[in-house]
FINUGU-278638 format. One record per residue: residue in three letters; x, y, z of N, C-alpha, C, O in turn. Coordinates in nm, 4 decimals, always signed. Layout:
REM FINUGU-278638
<r aa="ala" n_east="X" n_north="Y" n_up="Z" ca_east="X" ca_north="Y" ca_up="Z" c_east="X" c_north="Y" c_up="Z" o_east="X" o_north="Y" o_up="Z"/>
...
REM end
This chain:
REM FINUGU-278638
<r aa="met" n_east="-0.9478" n_north="+1.0109" n_up="-0.5244" ca_east="-0.8528" ca_north="+1.0491" ca_up="-0.4226" c_east="-0.7123" c_north="+1.0163" c_up="-0.4719" o_east="-0.6903" o_north="+0.9113" o_up="-0.5322"/>
<r aa="ala" n_east="-0.6206" n_north="+1.1029" n_up="-0.4473" ca_east="-0.4835" ca_north="+1.0825" ca_up="-0.4935" c_east="-0.4084" c_north="+0.9847" c_up="-0.4034" o_east="-0.4402" o_north="+0.9688" o_up="-0.2856"/>
<r aa="val" n_east="-0.3093" n_north="+0.9207" n_up="-0.4612" ca_east="-0.2223" ca_north="+0.8308" ca_up="-0.3861" c_east="-0.1095" c_north="+0.9151" c_up="-0.3268" o_east="-0.0486" o_north="+0.9964" o_up="-0.3964"/>
<r aa="thr" n_east="-0.0826" n_north="+0.8951" n_up="-0.1989" ca_east="+0.0218" ca_north="+0.9707" ca_up="-0.1284" c_east="+0.1506" c_north="+0.8913" c_up="-0.1281" o_east="+0.1513" o_north="+0.7729" o_up="-0.0942"/>
<r aa="asn" n_east="+0.2602" n_north="+0.9563" n_up="-0.1660" ca_east="+0.3925" ca_north="+0.8944" ca_up="-0.1555" c_east="+0.4444" c_north="+0.9205" c_up="-0.0153" o_east="+0.4539" o_north="+1.0352" o_up="+0.0283"/>
<r aa="leu" n_east="+0.4781" n_north="+0.8128" n_up="+0.0551" ca_east="+0.5211" ca_north="+0.8252" ca_up="+0.1937" c_east="+0.6715" c_north="+0.8102" c_up="+0.2082" o_east="+0.7353" o_north="+0.7311" o_up="+0.1388"/>
<r aa="ala" n_east="+0.7258" n_north="+0.8876" n_up="+0.2995" ca_east="+0.8643" ca_north="+0.8720" ca_up="+0.3432" c_east="+0.8598" c_north="+0.8081" c_up="+0.4815" o_east="+0.7549" o_north="+0.8030" o_up="+0.5456"/>
<r aa="glu" n_east="+0.9745" n_north="+0.7599" n_up="+0.5260" ca_east="+0.9788" ca_north="+0.6996" ca_up="+0.6589" c_east="+0.9315" c_north="+0.7966" c_up="+0.7659" o_east="+0.8657" o_north="+0.7570" o_up="+0.8621"/>
<r aa="ser" n_east="+0.9655" n_north="+0.9243" n_up="+0.7488" ca_east="+0.9312" ca_north="+1.0250" ca_up="+0.8497" c_east="+0.7813" c_north="+1.0515" c_up="+0.8601" o_east="+0.7341" o_north="+1.0954" o_up="+0.9650"/>
<r aa="ser" n_east="+0.7053" n_north="+1.0256" n_up="+0.7533" ca_east="+0.5617" ca_north="+1.0536" ca_up="+0.7561" c_east="+0.4761" c_north="+0.9290" c_up="+0.7775" o_east="+0.3541" o_north="+0.9401" o_up="+0.7902"/>
<r aa="phe" n_east="+0.5373" n_north="+0.8114" n_up="+0.7817" ca_east="+0.4608" ca_north="+0.6868" ca_up="+0.7892" c_east="+0.3746" c_north="+0.6787" c_up="+0.9147" o_east="+0.2577" o_north="+0.6407" o_up="+0.9075"/>
<r aa="glu" n_east="+0.4305" n_north="+0.7135" n_up="+1.0275" ca_east="+0.3543" ca_north="+0.7011" ca_up="+1.1526" c_east="+0.2313" c_north="+0.7918" c_up="+1.1510" o_east="+0.1215" o_north="+0.7478" o_up="+1.1854"/>
<r aa="asp" n_east="+0.2489" n_north="+0.9173" n_up="+1.1116" ca_east="+0.1355" ca_north="+1.0098" ca_up="+1.1080" c_east="+0.0307" c_north="+0.9674" c_up="+1.0057" o_east="-0.0893" o_north="+0.9709" o_up="+1.0330"/>
<r aa="glu" n_east="+0.0778" n_north="+0.9270" n_up="+0.8867" ca_east="-0.0138" ca_north="+0.8962" ca_up="+0.7772" c_east="-0.0827" c_north="+0.7599" c_up="+0.7898" o_east="-0.1965" o_north="+0.7440" o_up="+0.7457"/>
<r aa="ile" n_east="-0.0150" n_north="+0.6621" n_up="+0.8494" ca_east="-0.0695" ca_north="+0.5253" ca_up="+0.8548" c_east="-0.0963" c_north="+0.4790" c_up="+0.9970" o_east="-0.2090" o_north="+0.4416" o_up="+1.0292"/>
<r aa="lys" n_east="+0.0031" n_north="+0.4808" n_up="+1.0809" ca_east="-0.0128" ca_north="+0.4282" ca_up="+1.2172" c_east="-0.1178" c_north="+0.5049" c_up="+1.2978" o_east="-0.1879" o_north="+0.4456" o_up="+1.3798"/>
<r aa="asn" n_east="-0.1291" n_north="+0.6340" n_up="+1.2756" ca_east="-0.2250" ca_north="+0.7153" ca_up="+1.3504" c_east="-0.3557" c_north="+0.7371" c_up="+1.2743" o_east="-0.4419" o_north="+0.8118" o_up="+1.3204"/>
<r aa="tyr" n_east="-0.3711" n_north="+0.6742" n_up="+1.1606" ca_east="-0.4896" ca_north="+0.6936" ca_up="+1.0771" c_east="-0.6047" c_north="+0.6063" c_up="+1.1255" o_east="-0.5878" o_north="+0.4868" o_up="+1.1497"/>
<r aa="lys" n_east="-0.7196" n_north="+0.6664" n_up="+1.1390" ca_east="-0.8408" ca_north="+0.5933" ca_up="+1.1775" c_east="-0.9188" c_north="+0.5608" c_up="+1.0512" o_east="-0.9725" o_north="+0.6495" o_up="+0.9850"/>
<r aa="gly" n_east="-0.9239" n_north="+0.4346" n_up="+1.0197" ca_east="-0.9902" ca_north="+0.3901" ca_up="+0.8981" c_east="-0.9014" c_north="+0.2914" c_up="+0.8250" o_east="-0.8026" o_north="+0.2423" o_up="+0.8796"/>
<r aa="val" n_east="-0.9379" n_north="+0.2626" n_up="+0.7000" ca_east="-0.8632" ca_north="+0.1671" ca_up="+0.6189" c_east="-0.7628" c_north="+0.2419" c_up="+0.5324" o_east="-0.7960" o_north="+0.3394" o_up="+0.4650"/>
<r aa="ala" n_east="-0.6387" n_north="+0.1933" n_up="+0.5362" ca_east="-0.5315" ca_north="+0.2494" ca_up="+0.4540" c_east="-0.4611" c_north="+0.1348" c_up="+0.3824" o_east="-0.4427" o_north="+0.0268" o_up="+0.4384"/>
<r aa="val" n_east="-0.4226" n_north="+0.1599" n_up="+0.2591" ca_east="-0.3524" ca_north="+0.0611" ca_up="+0.1774" c_east="-0.2159" c_north="+0.1193" c_up="+0.1422" o_east="-0.2058" o_north="+0.2325" o_up="+0.0949"/>
<r aa="val" n_east="-0.1113" n_north="+0.0407" n_up="+0.1660" ca_east="+0.0246" ca_north="+0.0852" ca_up="+0.1362" c_east="+0.0874" c_north="-0.0111" c_up="+0.0361" o_east="+0.0975" o_north="-0.1314" o_up="+0.0604"/>
<r aa="asp" n_east="+0.1289" n_north="+0.0448" n_up="-0.0762" ca_east="+0.1959" ca_north="-0.0308" ca_up="-0.1818" c_east="+0.3465" c_north="-0.0100" c_up="-0.1672" o_east="+0.3977" o_north="+0.0989" o_up="-0.1930"/>
<r aa="phe" n_east="+0.4171" n_north="-0.1157" n_up="-0.1255" ca_east="+0.5633" ca_north="-0.1119" ca_up="-0.1188" c_east="+0.6150" c_north="-0.1508" c_up="-0.2574" o_east="+0.5825" o_north="-0.2585" o_up="-0.3074"/>
<r aa="trp" n_east="+0.6941" n_north="-0.0651" n_up="-0.3189" ca_east="+0.7351" ca_north="-0.0822" ca_up="-0.4570" c_east="+0.8769" c_north="-0.0275" c_up="-0.4790" o_east="+0.9385" o_north="+0.0276" o_up="-0.3877"/>
<r aa="ala" n_east="+0.9268" n_north="-0.0440" n_up="-0.6017" ca_east="+1.0540" ca_north="+0.0156" ca_up="-0.6428" c_east="+1.0458" c_north="+0.0455" c_up="-0.7926" o_east="+0.9781" o_north="-0.0262" o_up="-0.8663"/>
<r aa="pro" n_east="+1.1135" n_north="+0.1500" n_up="-0.8375" ca_east="+1.1046" ca_north="+0.1882" ca_up="-0.9791" c_east="+1.1635" c_north="+0.0845" c_up="-1.0748" o_east="+1.1261" o_north="+0.0828" o_up="-1.1920"/>
<r aa="trp" n_east="+1.2527" n_north="-0.0003" n_up="-1.0295" ca_east="+1.3162" ca_north="-0.1016" ca_up="-1.1139" c_east="+1.2364" c_north="-0.2315" c_up="-1.1214" o_east="+1.2743" o_north="-0.3233" o_up="-1.1941"/>
<r aa="cys" n_east="+1.1274" n_north="-0.2397" n_up="-1.0477" ca_east="+1.0476" ca_north="-0.3626" ca_up="-1.0359" c_east="+0.9384" c_north="-0.3665" c_up="-1.1436" o_east="+0.8457" o_north="-0.2855" o_up="-1.1426"/>
<r aa="gly" n_east="+0.9513" n_north="-0.4622" n_up="-1.2366" ca_east="+0.8528" ca_north="-0.4757" ca_up="-1.3439" c_east="+0.7103" c_north="-0.4981" c_up="-1.2943" o_east="+0.6199" o_north="-0.4253" o_up="-1.3354"/>
<r aa="pro" n_east="+0.6873" n_north="-0.5969" n_up="-1.2067" ca_east="+0.5511" ca_north="-0.6177" ca_up="-1.1561" c_east="+0.4957" c_north="-0.4947" c_up="-1.0821" o_east="+0.3749" o_north="-0.4709" o_up="-1.0827"/>
<r aa="cys" n_east="+0.5840" n_north="-0.4174" n_up="-1.0191" ca_east="+0.5393" ca_north="-0.2959" ca_up="-0.9493" c_east="+0.4798" c_north="-0.1953" c_up="-1.0476" o_east="+0.3821" o_north="-0.1271" o_up="-1.0167"/>
<r aa="thr" n_east="+0.5398" n_north="-0.1872" n_up="-1.1662" ca_east="+0.4892" ca_north="-0.0932" ca_up="-1.2662" c_east="+0.3535" c_north="-0.1382" c_up="-1.3205" o_east="+0.2775" o_north="-0.0566" o_up="-1.3728"/>
<r aa="met" n_east="+0.3230" n_north="-0.2670" n_up="-1.3083" ca_east="+0.1915" ca_north="-0.3169" ca_up="-1.3475" c_east="+0.0873" c_north="-0.2882" c_up="-1.2389" o_east="-0.0289" o_north="-0.2614" o_up="-1.2695"/>
<r aa="val" n_east="+0.1289" n_north="-0.2939" n_up="-1.1133" ca_east="+0.0370" ca_north="-0.2735" ca_up="-1.0009" c_east="+0.0076" c_north="-0.1251" c_up="-0.9783" o_east="-0.1029" o_north="-0.0895" o_up="-0.9375"/>
<r aa="ser" n_east="+0.1037" n_north="-0.0401" n_up="-1.0041" ca_east="+0.0887" ca_north="+0.1033" ca_up="-0.9754" c_east="-0.0376" c_north="+0.1656" c_up="-1.0351" o_east="-0.1096" o_north="+0.2345" o_up="-0.9628"/>
<r aa="pro" n_east="-0.0682" n_north="+0.1447" n_up="-1.1643" ca_east="-0.1919" ca_north="+0.2038" ca_up="-1.2175" c_east="-0.3182" c_north="+0.1447" c_up="-1.1550" o_east="-0.4211" o_north="+0.2120" o_up="-1.1471"/>
<r aa="ile" n_east="-0.3107" n_north="+0.0196" n_up="-1.1106" ca_east="-0.4258" ca_north="-0.0420" ca_up="-1.0437" c_east="-0.4513" c_north="+0.0292" c_up="-0.9107" o_east="-0.5659" o_north="+0.0590" o_up="-0.8769"/>
<r aa="ile" n_east="-0.3455" n_north="+0.0559" n_up="-0.8360" ca_east="-0.3590" ca_north="+0.1278" ca_up="-0.7087" c_east="-0.4150" c_north="+0.2676" c_up="-0.7345" o_east="-0.4995" o_north="+0.3157" o_up="-0.6590"/>
<r aa="asp" n_east="-0.3681" n_north="+0.3324" n_up="-0.8405" ca_east="-0.4192" ca_north="+0.4654" ca_up="-0.8761" c_east="-0.5691" c_north="+0.4606" c_up="-0.9066" o_east="-0.6448" o_north="+0.5464" o_up="-0.8611"/>
<r aa="glu" n_east="-0.6117" n_north="+0.3605" n_up="-0.9834" ca_east="-0.7539" ca_north="+0.3454" ca_up="-1.0170" c_east="-0.8373" c_north="+0.3193" c_up="-0.8918" o_east="-0.9436" o_north="+0.3786" o_up="-0.8739"/>
<r aa="leu" n_east="-0.7888" n_north="+0.2311" n_up="-0.8060" ca_east="-0.8630" ca_north="+0.1998" ca_up="-0.6838" c_east="-0.8757" c_north="+0.3224" c_up="-0.5939" o_east="-0.9776" o_north="+0.3404" o_up="-0.5272"/>
<r aa="ser" n_east="-0.7727" n_north="+0.4063" n_up="-0.5920" ca_east="-0.7801" ca_north="+0.5273" ca_up="-0.5087" c_east="-0.8898" c_north="+0.6208" c_up="-0.5588" o_east="-0.9506" o_north="+0.6930" o_up="-0.4797"/>
<r aa="asp" n_east="-0.9154" n_north="+0.6200" n_up="-0.6899" ca_east="-1.0242" ca_north="+0.7014" ca_up="-0.7458" c_east="-1.1604" c_north="+0.6396" c_up="-0.7162" o_east="-1.2580" o_north="+0.7116" o_up="-0.6945"/>
<r aa="glu" n_east="-1.1674" n_north="+0.5075" n_up="-0.7151" ca_east="-1.2940" ca_north="+0.4364" ca_up="-0.6966" c_east="-1.3333" c_north="+0.4185" c_up="-0.5500" o_east="-1.4521" o_north="+0.4163" o_up="-0.5178"/>
<r aa="met" n_east="-1.2355" n_north="+0.4058" n_up="-0.4617" ca_east="-1.2639" ca_north="+0.3761" ca_up="-0.3208" c_east="-1.2271" c_north="+0.4981" c_up="-0.2357" o_east="-1.1224" o_north="+0.5017" o_up="-0.1710"/>
<r aa="ser" n_east="-1.3149" n_north="+0.5965" n_up="-0.2379" ca_east="-1.2859" ca_north="+0.7240" ca_up="-0.1712" c_east="-1.2807" c_north="+0.7126" c_up="-0.0186" o_east="-1.2319" o_north="+0.8036" o_up="+0.0484"/>
<r aa="asn" n_east="-1.3300" n_north="+0.6028" n_up="+0.0362" ca_east="-1.3291" ca_north="+0.5834" ca_up="+0.1811" c_east="-1.2034" c_north="+0.5095" c_up="+0.2297" o_east="-1.1951" o_north="+0.4706" o_up="+0.3462"/>
<r aa="val" n_east="-1.1053" n_north="+0.4905" n_up="+0.1393" ca_east="-0.9797" ca_north="+0.4233" ca_up="+0.1725" c_east="-0.8642" c_north="+0.5175" c_up="+0.1388" o_east="-0.8653" o_north="+0.5839" o_up="+0.0351"/>
<r aa="lys" n_east="-0.7658" n_north="+0.5225" n_up="+0.2266" ca_east="-0.6457" ca_north="+0.6016" ca_up="+0.2026" c_east="-0.5432" c_north="+0.5127" c_up="+0.1326" o_east="-0.5109" o_north="+0.4048" o_up="+0.1822"/>
<r aa="phe" n_east="-0.4918" n_north="+0.5570" n_up="+0.0180" ca_east="-0.3934" ca_north="+0.4816" ca_up="-0.0590" c_east="-0.2595" c_north="+0.5536" c_up="-0.0562" o_east="-0.2517" o_north="+0.6744" o_up="-0.0785"/>
<r aa="cys" n_east="-0.1537" n_north="+0.4766" n_up="-0.0283" ca_east="-0.0186" ca_north="+0.5330" ca_up="-0.0201" c_east="+0.0798" c_north="+0.4383" c_up="-0.0865" o_east="+0.0536" o_north="+0.3190" o_up="-0.1017"/>
<r aa="lys" n_east="+0.1947" n_north="+0.4946" n_up="-0.1259" ca_east="+0.3031" ca_north="+0.4149" ca_up="-0.1830" c_east="+0.4308" c_north="+0.4445" c_up="-0.1069" o_east="+0.4548" o_north="+0.5575" o_up="-0.0643"/>
<r aa="val" n_east="+0.5127" n_north="+0.3411" n_up="-0.0903" ca_east="+0.6429" ca_north="+0.3540" ca_up="-0.0250" c_east="+0.7475" c_north="+0.2938" c_up="-0.1180" o_east="+0.7406" o_north="+0.1757" o_up="-0.1521"/>
<r aa="asn" n_east="+0.8440" n_north="+0.3749" n_up="-0.1585" ca_east="+0.9558" ca_north="+0.3277" ca_up="-0.2391" c_east="+1.0530" c_north="+0.2571" c_up="-0.1448" o_east="+1.1119" o_north="+0.3203" o_up="-0.0570"/>
<r aa="val" n_east="+1.0698" n_north="+0.1261" n_up="-0.1631" ca_east="+1.1518" ca_north="+0.0482" ca_up="-0.0694" c_east="+1.2996" c_north="+0.0882" c_up="-0.0741" o_east="+1.3716" o_north="+0.0703" o_up="+0.0241"/>
<r aa="asp" n_east="+1.3447" n_north="+0.1418" n_up="-0.1865" ca_east="+1.4840" ca_north="+0.1870" ca_up="-0.1958" c_east="+1.5089" c_north="+0.3098" c_up="-0.1087" o_east="+1.6195" o_north="+0.3299" o_up="-0.0586"/>
<r aa="glu" n_east="+1.4058" n_north="+0.3912" n_up="-0.0912" ca_east="+1.4178" ca_north="+0.5144" ca_up="-0.0144" c_east="+1.3746" c_north="+0.4971" c_up="+0.1312" o_east="+1.3988" o_north="+0.5844" o_up="+0.2146"/>
<r aa="ala" n_east="+1.3112" n_north="+0.3855" n_up="+0.1608" ca_east="+1.2581" ca_north="+0.3628" ca_up="+0.2964" c_east="+1.2995" c_north="+0.2244" c_up="+0.3453" o_east="+1.2151" o_north="+0.1387" o_up="+0.3714"/>
<r aa="gln" n_east="+1.4279" n_north="+0.2040" n_up="+0.3570" ca_east="+1.4771" ca_north="+0.0712" ca_up="+0.3931" c_east="+1.4404" c_north="+0.0293" c_up="+0.5347" o_east="+1.4207" o_north="-0.0894" o_up="+0.5607"/>
<r aa="thr" n_east="+1.4309" n_north="+0.1247" n_up="+0.6265" ca_east="+1.3912" ca_north="+0.0914" ca_up="+0.7627" c_east="+1.2478" c_north="+0.0375" c_up="+0.7661" o_east="+1.2193" o_north="-0.0596" o_up="+0.8361"/>
<r aa="leu" n_east="+1.1583" n_north="+0.1006" n_up="+0.6904" ca_east="+1.0200" ca_north="+0.0521" ca_up="+0.6827" c_east="+1.0151" c_north="-0.0852" c_up="+0.6170" o_east="+0.9394" o_north="-0.1725" o_up="+0.6594"/>
<r aa="ser" n_east="+1.0952" n_north="-0.1034" n_up="+0.5143" ca_east="+1.0996" ca_north="-0.2337" ca_up="+0.4468" c_east="+1.1400" c_north="-0.3434" c_up="+0.5442" o_east="+1.0831" o_north="-0.4525" o_up="+0.5433"/>
<r aa="glu" n_east="+1.2377" n_north="-0.3139" n_up="+0.6274" ca_east="+1.2804" ca_north="-0.4114" ca_up="+0.7278" c_east="+1.1731" c_north="-0.4320" c_up="+0.8343" o_east="+1.1477" o_north="-0.5445" o_up="+0.8775"/>
<r aa="gln" n_east="+1.1110" n_north="-0.3226" n_up="+0.8759" ca_east="+1.0078" ca_north="-0.3294" ca_up="+0.9801" c_east="+0.8925" c_north="-0.4205" c_up="+0.9378" o_east="+0.8372" o_north="-0.4931" o_up="+1.0204"/>
<r aa="phe" n_east="+0.8564" n_north="-0.4169" n_up="+0.8098" ca_east="+0.7444" ca_north="-0.4973" ca_up="+0.7608" c_east="+0.7907" c_north="-0.6239" c_up="+0.6889" o_east="+0.7121" o_north="-0.6892" o_up="+0.6203"/>
<r aa="asp" n_east="+0.9192" n_north="-0.6583" n_up="+0.7052" ca_east="+0.9747" ca_north="-0.7809" ca_up="+0.6472" c_east="+0.9453" c_north="-0.7941" c_up="+0.4979" o_east="+0.9046" o_north="-0.9002" o_up="+0.4506"/>
<r aa="ile" n_east="+0.9666" n_north="-0.6850" n_up="+0.4249" ca_east="+0.9440" ca_north="-0.6871" ca_up="+0.2811" c_east="+1.0574" c_north="-0.7659" c_up="+0.2160" o_east="+1.1720" o_north="-0.7210" o_up="+0.2140"/>
<r aa="met" n_east="+1.0248" n_north="-0.8828" n_up="+0.1631" ca_east="+1.1229" ca_north="-0.9688" ca_up="+0.0971" c_east="+1.0984" c_north="-0.9746" c_up="-0.0533" o_east="+1.1878" o_north="-1.0098" o_up="-0.1302"/>
<r aa="ser" n_east="+0.9778" n_north="-0.9402" n_up="-0.0940" ca_east="+0.9397" ca_north="-0.9450" ca_up="-0.2338" c_east="+0.8437" c_north="-0.8299" c_up="-0.2609" o_east="+0.7579" o_north="-0.7992" o_up="-0.1781"/>
<r aa="ile" n_east="+0.8583" n_north="-0.7666" n_up="-0.3766" ca_east="+0.7689" ca_north="-0.6575" ca_up="-0.4131" c_east="+0.7093" c_north="-0.6869" c_up="-0.5503" o_east="+0.7695" o_north="-0.7595" o_up="-0.6294"/>
<r aa="pro" n_east="+0.5927" n_north="-0.6317" n_up="-0.5793" ca_east="+0.5147" ca_north="-0.5431" ca_up="-0.4951" c_east="+0.4554" c_north="-0.6161" c_up="-0.3743" o_east="+0.4216" o_north="-0.7343" o_up="-0.3798"/>
<r aa="ala" n_east="+0.4447" n_north="-0.5413" n_up="-0.2673" ca_east="+0.3817" ca_north="-0.5908" ca_up="-0.1450" c_east="+0.2796" c_north="-0.4860" c_up="-0.1021" o_east="+0.3158" o_north="-0.3741" o_up="-0.0656"/>
<r aa="val" n_east="+0.1548" n_north="-0.5223" n_up="-0.1066" ca_east="+0.0466" ca_north="-0.4295" ca_up="-0.0716" c_east="-0.0070" c_north="-0.4687" c_up="+0.0658" o_east="-0.0565" o_north="-0.5797" o_up="+0.0854"/>
<r aa="phe" n_east="+0.0038" n_north="-0.3754" n_up="+0.1605" ca_east="-0.0419" ca_north="-0.3994" ca_up="+0.2975" c_east="-0.1720" c_north="-0.3242" c_up="+0.3217" o_east="-0.1875" o_north="-0.2095" o_up="+0.2797"/>
<r aa="ile" n_east="-0.2640" n_north="-0.3893" n_up="+0.3890" ca_east="-0.3916" ca_north="-0.3277" ca_up="+0.4257" c_east="-0.3893" c_north="-0.3044" c_up="+0.5760" o_east="-0.3681" o_north="-0.3970" o_up="+0.6543"/>
<r aa="phe" n_east="-0.4115" n_north="-0.1788" n_up="+0.6152" ca_east="-0.4139" ca_north="-0.1385" ca_up="+0.7555" c_east="-0.5551" c_north="-0.0958" c_up="+0.7916" o_east="-0.6282" o_north="-0.0423" o_up="+0.7082"/>
<r aa="lys" n_east="-0.5928" n_north="-0.1200" n_up="+0.9164" ca_east="-0.7175" ca_north="-0.0647" ca_up="+0.9690" c_east="-0.6858" c_north="-0.0071" c_up="+1.1062" o_east="-0.6368" o_north="-0.0774" o_up="+1.1946"/>
<r aa="asp" n_east="-0.7138" n_north="+0.1197" n_up="+1.1225" ca_east="-0.6853" ca_north="+0.1910" ca_up="+1.2473" c_east="-0.5396" c_north="+0.1712" c_up="+1.2910" o_east="-0.5103" o_north="+0.1531" o_up="+1.4092"/>
<r aa="gly" n_east="-0.4497" n_north="+0.1752" n_up="+1.1927" ca_east="-0.3065" ca_north="+0.1689" ca_up="+1.2204" c_east="-0.2474" c_north="+0.0305" c_up="+1.2361" o_east="-0.1265" o_north="+0.0173" o_up="+1.2549"/>
<r aa="glu" n_east="-0.3301" n_north="-0.0737" n_up="+1.2287" ca_east="-0.2826" ca_north="-0.2111" ca_up="+1.2462" c_east="-0.2860" c_north="-0.2858" c_up="+1.1131" o_east="-0.3796" o_north="-0.2694" o_up="+1.0348"/>
<r aa="val" n_east="-0.1842" n_north="-0.3677" n_up="+1.0875" ca_east="-0.1817" ca_north="-0.4489" ca_up="+0.9658" c_east="-0.2906" c_north="-0.5552" c_up="+0.9745" o_east="-0.2962" o_north="-0.6324" o_up="+1.0702"/>
<r aa="met" n_east="-0.3767" n_north="-0.5579" n_up="+0.8738" ca_east="-0.4833" ca_north="-0.6574" ca_up="+0.8667" c_east="-0.4478" c_north="-0.7690" c_up="+0.7694" o_east="-0.4829" o_north="-0.8849" o_up="+0.7916"/>
<r aa="asp" n_east="-0.3778" n_north="-0.7336" n_up="+0.6611" ca_east="-0.3516" ca_north="-0.8305" ca_up="+0.5560" c_east="-0.2400" c_north="-0.7772" c_up="+0.4676" o_east="-0.2091" o_north="-0.6581" o_up="+0.4691"/>
<r aa="ser" n_east="-0.1799" n_north="-0.8678" n_up="+0.3900" ca_east="-0.0824" ca_north="-0.8260" ca_up="+0.2896" c_east="-0.1012" c_north="-0.9118" c_up="+0.1652" o_east="-0.1388" o_north="-1.0287" o_up="+0.1730"/>
<r aa="ile" n_east="-0.0743" n_north="-0.8509" n_up="+0.0511" ca_east="-0.0870" ca_north="-0.9186" ca_up="-0.0771" c_east="+0.0497" c_north="-0.9049" c_up="-0.1452" o_east="+0.0923" o_north="-0.7944" o_up="-0.1787"/>
<r aa="ile" n_east="+0.1164" n_north="-1.0163" n_up="-0.1648" ca_east="+0.2504" ca_north="-1.0149" ca_up="-0.2218" c_east="+0.2433" c_north="-1.0532" c_up="-0.3696" o_east="+0.1752" o_north="-1.1487" o_up="-0.4071"/>
<r aa="gly" n_east="+0.3146" n_north="-0.9775" n_up="-0.4522" ca_east="+0.3154" ca_north="-1.0037" ca_up="-0.5957" c_east="+0.2064" c_north="-0.9262" c_up="-0.6662" o_east="+0.1206" o_north="-0.8646" o_up="-0.6031"/>
<r aa="ala" n_east="+0.2113" n_north="-0.9302" n_up="-0.7976" ca_east="+0.1130" ca_north="-0.8583" ca_up="-0.8798" c_east="-0.0157" c_north="-0.9394" c_up="-0.8918" o_east="-0.0130" o_north="-1.0595" o_up="-0.9185"/>
<r aa="his" n_east="-0.1269" n_north="-0.8721" n_up="-0.8718" ca_east="-0.2588" ca_north="-0.9345" ca_up="-0.8839" c_east="-0.3473" c_north="-0.8434" c_up="-0.9674" o_east="-0.3095" o_north="-0.7301" o_up="-0.9974"/>
<r aa="asn" n_east="-0.4644" n_north="-0.8921" n_up="-1.0049" ca_east="-0.5547" ca_north="-0.8076" ca_up="-1.0829" c_east="-0.6328" c_north="-0.7137" c_up="-0.9900" o_east="-0.6361" o_north="-0.7310" o_up="-0.8681"/>
<r aa="lys" n_east="-0.6936" n_north="-0.6165" n_up="-1.0516" ca_east="-0.7655" ca_north="-0.5119" ca_up="-0.9780" c_east="-0.8740" c_north="-0.5694" c_up="-0.8876" o_east="-0.8887" o_north="-0.5264" o_up="-0.7732"/>
<r aa="glu" n_east="-0.9491" n_north="-0.6652" n_up="-0.9376" ca_east="-1.0585" ca_north="-0.7222" ca_up="-0.8589" c_east="-1.0079" c_north="-0.7926" c_up="-0.7336" o_east="-1.0730" o_north="-0.7882" o_up="-0.6292"/>
<r aa="ser" n_east="-0.8928" n_north="-0.8570" n_up="-0.7433" ca_east="-0.8360" ca_north="-0.9239" ca_up="-0.6260" c_east="-0.8040" c_north="-0.8235" c_up="-0.5157" o_east="-0.8351" o_north="-0.8458" o_up="-0.3987"/>
<r aa="tyr" n_east="-0.7413" n_north="-0.7123" n_up="-0.5551" ca_east="-0.7095" ca_north="-0.6091" ca_up="-0.4563" c_east="-0.8372" c_north="-0.5504" c_up="-0.3966" o_east="-0.8482" o_north="-0.5318" o_up="-0.2754"/>
<r aa="lys" n_east="-0.9333" n_north="-0.5218" n_up="-0.4845" ca_east="-1.0587" ca_north="-0.4604" ca_up="-0.4392" c_east="-1.1322" c_north="-0.5522" c_up="-0.3410" o_east="-1.1862" o_north="-0.5059" o_up="-0.2405"/>
<r aa="glu" n_east="-1.1338" n_north="-0.6802" n_up="-0.3701" ca_east="-1.2016" ca_north="-0.7773" ca_up="-0.2835" c_east="-1.1339" c_north="-0.7845" c_up="-0.1462" o_east="-1.2016" o_north="-0.7835" o_up="-0.0434"/>
<r aa="glu" n_east="-1.0002" n_north="-0.7918" n_up="-0.1447" ca_east="-0.9277" ca_north="-0.7991" ca_up="-0.0172" c_east="-0.9474" c_north="-0.6723" c_up="+0.0654" o_east="-0.9726" o_north="-0.6792" o_up="+0.1857"/>
<r aa="ile" n_east="-0.9360" n_north="-0.5580" n_up="+0.0010" ca_east="-0.9535" ca_north="-0.4300" ca_up="+0.0725" c_east="-1.0960" c_north="-0.4210" c_up="+0.1265" o_east="-1.1171" o_north="-0.3751" o_up="+0.2387"/>
<r aa="gly" n_east="-1.1926" n_north="-0.4640" n_up="+0.0481" ca_east="-1.3333" ca_north="-0.4562" ca_up="+0.0849" c_east="-1.3670" c_north="-0.5334" c_up="+0.2113" o_east="-1.4641" o_north="-0.5007" o_up="+0.2795"/>
<r aa="lys" n_east="-1.2888" n_north="-0.6349" n_up="+0.2436" ca_east="-1.3130" ca_north="-0.7133" ca_up="+0.3660" c_east="-1.2988" c_north="-0.6296" c_up="+0.4925" o_east="-1.3513" o_north="-0.6674" o_up="+0.5972"/>
<r aa="tyr" n_east="-1.2281" n_north="-0.5157" n_up="+0.4846" ca_east="-1.1979" ca_north="-0.4373" ca_up="+0.6050" c_east="-1.2754" c_north="-0.3062" c_up="+0.6102" o_east="-1.2511" o_north="-0.2227" o_up="+0.6973"/>
<r aa="leu" n_east="-1.3685" n_north="-0.2881" n_up="+0.5171" ca_east="-1.4498" ca_north="-0.1652" ca_up="+0.5192" c_east="-1.5725" c_north="-0.1813" c_up="+0.6062" o_east="-1.6516" o_north="-0.0879" o_up="+0.6191"/>
REM end
């Protein structure tokens, strides 16, 4: 499954109104750790077809960044039925992300 790039205008439809588990990677192109996490999110989206994976560029979505109190990136948020269940701040390995996401399936 492909990773969807979200804008502020599509966040509510794509995440808040989504029934199921969704993962949102808050990132920026200038962030070194974000560039390490991005391929991991891409791999997980291929492996976990029952989870919706999205990315939000914090430079382009400052209102969302403020709404979710993003102070450090990468910040990966796990949603279930539109509600935040968990967040993972900083770069982690693939298994860590997979284990955390798996708790909500």
